[in-house]
N, C-alpha and C positions, 0 to 999 in steps of 0.2 A: 575547179578549185575546191578543195576540201573545206568544209565549214568548221574550222577550228579556231582561227584568230581573225577578229574583225579587221578588215582593211582600213587604212587611215581615211580614205575618201568617204567612208560611211558617216563618221562623226562630223566631218565638214559639211556633207550634204544635209544632214539632219539639222545642223546649226543654221544653215542657209534657209532651209524650209521654215524653221521657227521664226527667223527674221522676216521672211516673206509674209507669214501670217500676222506678225506684229505690224508690218507695213500696211496691211489691208484688214484691220480688225472688224470692219463692218461688211466684209466680203463684197466690196463694191466691184472688184475686177470681174470681168466676164467669166461666168462659170464657177466662181469661187464659192458661191452659196451652196453648190452641190458637194464639192469635195472638202471645203473648209480647211484646206491646208493640212489635212490629216491623212497619213498613210495607213493602210491596213497592215496587220502583222506580216512579217516575212513568211515565205513558204519553204517547205522542206525539200531536200535533195530528192527524196523518194517521190514526192508528188510531181516535181519537175520531170524526173526520169519517166514517170508513168505517162505524163502528157506527151513527151517526146516520142515514146514508144507507140502510143495510141495513134498519133498522126504521122509517124515516120519522119520526124523533123529534128533538127538540132537548133536550140535557141542560141542566138549570138551571145558571145561572152558578156558584153556589157549589160544587156538586159537580164541575162541569167543571174549575174551577180547582184543586180538590183533586186530581183525577186528574193534571192537568198538572204541578203543583208539589210536592205532598206525597207521594202514592203511589197505586198502582193496587190498592187493597185491603190487607188485613192487619189491623193493630191497630184495634180499635174496640169499641163496646159488645157485650156478650154474647159470642158466639163470633167476633167480628171481622167484617170487611167482605169481600164477594166482590170479585174482580177484575171489571172492566167486561165483558169478553168472555165471562165464564162465565154471565151473566144474559141474560134476554130480557124486554123490556117486556111487560106483560100488563094485562088489564082485570079487576079484582077483581069477583066476583059480587055482593059486598055493599058496593061503593063505586062510585058512578057519577060521581065528581067529576073523573076523568081517568085516564090510563094510569099504571101503577105499575111502577117498576123494582125488582126484588128486590135488597136491599143486603146482607142477612145473615140468619143463622139464630139464633133465640133459644132453640132447644131444642124438641123434639117438632115440632108443626106451627106453632109461632109464628114469625113472620117480621118483619123490618124492611124497609121499602121506601121509595122516593122518588117523590113525585108529579111527573109529567112535564109535565102541562098542566092546564088548568082553573083555578078560582079559588084552589086551594091549591098551585099550581105551586111546586116547589122545597122544599116542606116534607116532613119525614119522617113516615111513617105506620107504625103497628104493626098487623098483621093476623094472622088465624088461617086457615091454608089449609083447615081443616075447617069454618070458619065457625061455631065454637062460641061466638063472641062478636063483637060489632061492632068494626070497625076503630077505632083511636084515632089522631087526628092530633096530632103533637107541637106544643107551644106555640112553639118556636123558629121564627123566620121563614124560615130556610133550613138547608141541610145543615151548613154551616160552623159556625153558631151552636150547633147540636145537638152536633156533634162536639167543639167547644171546651169546651162545658159538661161533656161526659163526662171530658175530661182533667182539668178543674178538680176534679171530684168524686172522681176516683180519688186525686188528690194530697191532697185534704182528708180522705180516708179514709171518705167516706160509704158506708154499708152498704146501697146500694139496687140493686145490679146484679141480684141474684137476685130482687129484688122489683120488677123492671122499671124500670130507669133511665129517667128522663124523664117518668114518670107523675106524680111529685110536683112541687111548685112548686120553682123554682130559688131559691137564696138560702141564706145562712148563718143560724145561729140568731138572731142579732141582727136580721137583715133580715126574717125571718119574724115575729118578735115585733112589729116596727114595722108590718108589713102588717096584723097582727091589730088593733093599736091604731087603725089608720087606717080600718077598715071596721066597719060595724054589721051587714052582711049575714051571716045565719046560715050559709048554705051556703059563702060565701067563707071564713068563720072555720073551719068544719069542714075544708075543704080545707087551710087553713094548718096546723091542728093535726095532721092526718094526714100532712102533709109532713115533720113532725119525725121520723118513723120512719126517715128515711134517715140520721140522725145515729147514730153509735155511742154517743155520750154527749150529754147535754144540759147546757149550762153552768148553774151555780148561779143566775145572774141570770134565765135563762129559766124554770128550775124554779120559782123564787119567783113570778115574774110569772104564769105559767099556773096555779099553785096558787091564787093570789088570785082569778084570773078564774074558776076552777072553783067556788070557794066562794060567789061572788056570782051565778053564772049561773042564770037562771030557765028558759031553754029546755032541755027534757029531752034533746033529741038532742045539742045542743052540750055539755051537761054530761057526758053519757055518753062522748062522744069525748074530752073533756078528762081524765076519770077514767082511761080506758083508756090514754091516752098517758102520763099521770103515773105510773101503775102500771108501765107498761113500763120507765120509767126509774128505778123504785124510789124515787120521791119520798117522804120520810117523811110520816107523817100520813094515809096513805090507808086505814088500817085501818077507820076509821069509814065508809068508802065501800063496804065489802064488800057490804053488804046491797043497796045501790043497783045495783052491778054484777050481783049475783045475780038481782035482779028484772028486769034488762034482758036476762038470758040470756048475759051476758059471762062465762062460767064460767072460761075460761083466765086472763083478767085478774084475776078475783076470787081464783082459786087462787094466782096470782103474789103478790098482796098478802098473802094468808094465810101463804104460805111465807116471804116476805122481810120484810114489815113487821109482821106479827102475832106477838105473843109467845106463850108457852105457853098462856095463857088463850084467846086467839083461836083457836089451833089446836085446843084441846080442845073448843071450842064448834062449830067448823065441820067437823071431820074426817068426821062421818057424811054430810054433804052432799057433801064432796069424794069420798068413796068411791062415793056414788050416781052421780056423773058421770064417774068415772074411766074407764069403758069407752068413752067417747066421745072421750077425749083421746089425743094422740100428741105426740111431740117435746117441746119445752120445757115445755108445760103438764103433760104426763104426768110429766116428771122432777120438776117442782115438787110434784106430788101425792105422788110417792114420797118426796121429801125431808120432807114434812109427817109421814108415817108414821114415817120414820127418826128424826125429832126426838122424836116421841111414843113411842118404843120402850119406855119404862118405864111408860107409862100402863097401868093394869090391864085396859083393854078392847082394847088394841092387840095383835094377834098375827098371825103369818104367814098363818093361814087366811083372814083378811079379804081378802087379795089373791090367793087361789088361782085365782079365775076369770081374773085378768089373765094368768096363765101360759099359758092355752090360747087366747089371742087370736092370730089369724093375721095381723093387720094391723100388728103391732109390728115395727119394724126392729131391726137389731143393737144400735144405741145405746139404743133404748127398752128392749130386753130386758136389756142390761147394767145399766142403771140399776135396773130392777125386781129383778134378782138381787142387786145390791148392797144395795138396801133390805131385801130378805128376809133377807140374811145378818146383819142387825143386830137382827131381831125375835125375840121369844120364840115358842115354839110352832112351830119350823121342821119338826118331825116331821109337822105337818099337811100339808106340801107335799112330803114325801119321795117319794111315788110318782112325782110328775112328774120329779124329778131322777134317780131310779133308771132312768127311761127316757131322759132327756136325756143324762146323762154318757157312756154307752157308745155313743151313736149316732154313727156314722162321719161324718155330715155336719157334726157339731159339732166335728170334729177338724181342720178346715182351718186353715192358718196365720192367715188373716184373722179367724178366729173365736176365736183363743186368749184374748183378753181376756174375752169372754163366758163361755168355758169356765172360766176362773179364778174369775170371780164365782160361777158355778154350784158350783164346788168349795167356795167360802167358805160357801155356804148349807148344805152338808152337814157341814162341819167341826164336830165336837163332838156331832153327833147320834148317839145310841147305837143302832146297828143292825148286826147281823152282815153283812147284805147289802152295806152300805156299805164295810166294811173289805175285803171281797173285791173290790169294784168299784175301790177305790183302788189295790189291788195290781195288778189287771188293767191299769189305765190306766198305772201306772208301768212295767209290763212293755212296754207299747207305746212310751211316750214316752222311756224311758231310752236307747233305741237310736238316737234321732235325733242328728244332728250338733249341734243346739242344746244338747242335754243333755251331750254330750261336751265341747263348748267350755266350758260353764258348770262342768263338773266340773274342768277344768284350772284355771279361775279360782278355784275353791273351795280348791284346794291351794296357792295362792300366799299368802304371808304379806307383808302390806304393812307400811310403817314404823310404823303405829300398832298393829300386832299383829293387825289384822283381816284376813280374807280377802275376795276379791271375791265379791259377791253374784250371784245368777242374773240375767242381763239379756237372754238370748235367749228368744224366745217359748216354745218347747217346753221349754226349760230352766226357765223360770219356772213352767210347768205342773208339772214334776217337783218343783220346790222347794215348791210349795204342797201337792202330794199328800204329800210327805214330812212336811210340817207336820201334816197330818191324822193321820198315824201317829206323831206325836211324834218325828219324825226318828229313829225306831228306837231311841230312848234314847241317842243319840249327839250330839256337837256337829255343826255344819254340815259341817266337813271330813270327819269320820268317816262321817256319813250319806251324803254324796256318794260317798265311797270304797267303802262297802258296796254302794251301788246300781250302781256301775260294774263291780264285781268279780263276774263271773258265778257263781263258786263260792260266794262269801259271800252273794250275793243268793238263790241257790237254797237255801242252808242256812237263811237267815232265814225264807224262806217255809215250809220244812218245819217248822221249830221253832214257827211260829205258825199252822200248820194251813192254809196256802195252797198246797197242792200244785197244780201246773199240770195 
């Protein structure tokens, strides 16, 4: 195509890309912080021709026109698109259908590519450079259709980027429901149901439709998929399906139902099974399990010692550990896990700024536990954190009197740590302003420590 008059699709695509950026202004979507929804300037015919001659290839029309009219890389799925001249066509070891041009990085060894020849010429392909799984060819007929779908789904707020955009069926909730109605093929229906996970929420009409389909479905595989999807979207009435999920080994989905849809009685019945599977859980399923124990905190058989083994897991990330600590802080019998926190609280690696929330939750677990070692530990931690700039800034705020007669609360990370530690020591028997003032005054603080037997 001669580059003389801009095609209509270019303006539409640029408008969609602008809307996509407006939908995600903080670059929350996976990879967006890299490309920031900005395309690089288009490339010339001469540079494209030189690239084609150098590697003896012909770029598919859709991608070629994108380079000419839209941009030479930048905004795109995952971490965005490479510029043309930064890539070299290659033959994938596990795909013999044609040469592939790398288009972008999906993270780790996962890649996006464009098939340059053969029966699938022009289509986008996902592949793993380490060949840990077979390549997947996208459904869209060419690069432009694949790219345009991405802009639509960003605008719609679909949550599928991190779960691999393009692997699910295209379509809105209503369209997927209609596809389900139009086919009797079990595998096609399974794919339709699993494609619903790209939505952040499922409309009421689709929830009602798929729930009725689930109730009447005789095929065990499809019924299982429907139960899991409906549980994911917290559809009411799934509590009676817990046993079905458990028998299928769908423990995260079953625990989600127990947590969100099951009342006290359901949680009371299922908590022993949840505890049995807890060590295999991470992320949201683990958080749901912790919530179940938090809700059952007054149950006579629930106590902190039940979760002691979870504290020593090395596979939990900071979020998992924070949720676990928060759960333990609500349970009876916290002295049963005290030894762990006597080691955790003074450990320097847990005093990083990025760890402060988890540290606060750990402090909550120990608050109210009667042990002389704890009191000395709290004082030692205050000695460390009271000298930080955060604490000094929050002290200044604590001395300000607002119009409603209150003072500013602690809001800087290490200042919040200090505030919680002071709470463990009952704010030294003072109000908030007085407690902060004592902590910041070296002489008063040293006097308080001597009076209470905490000599340095």
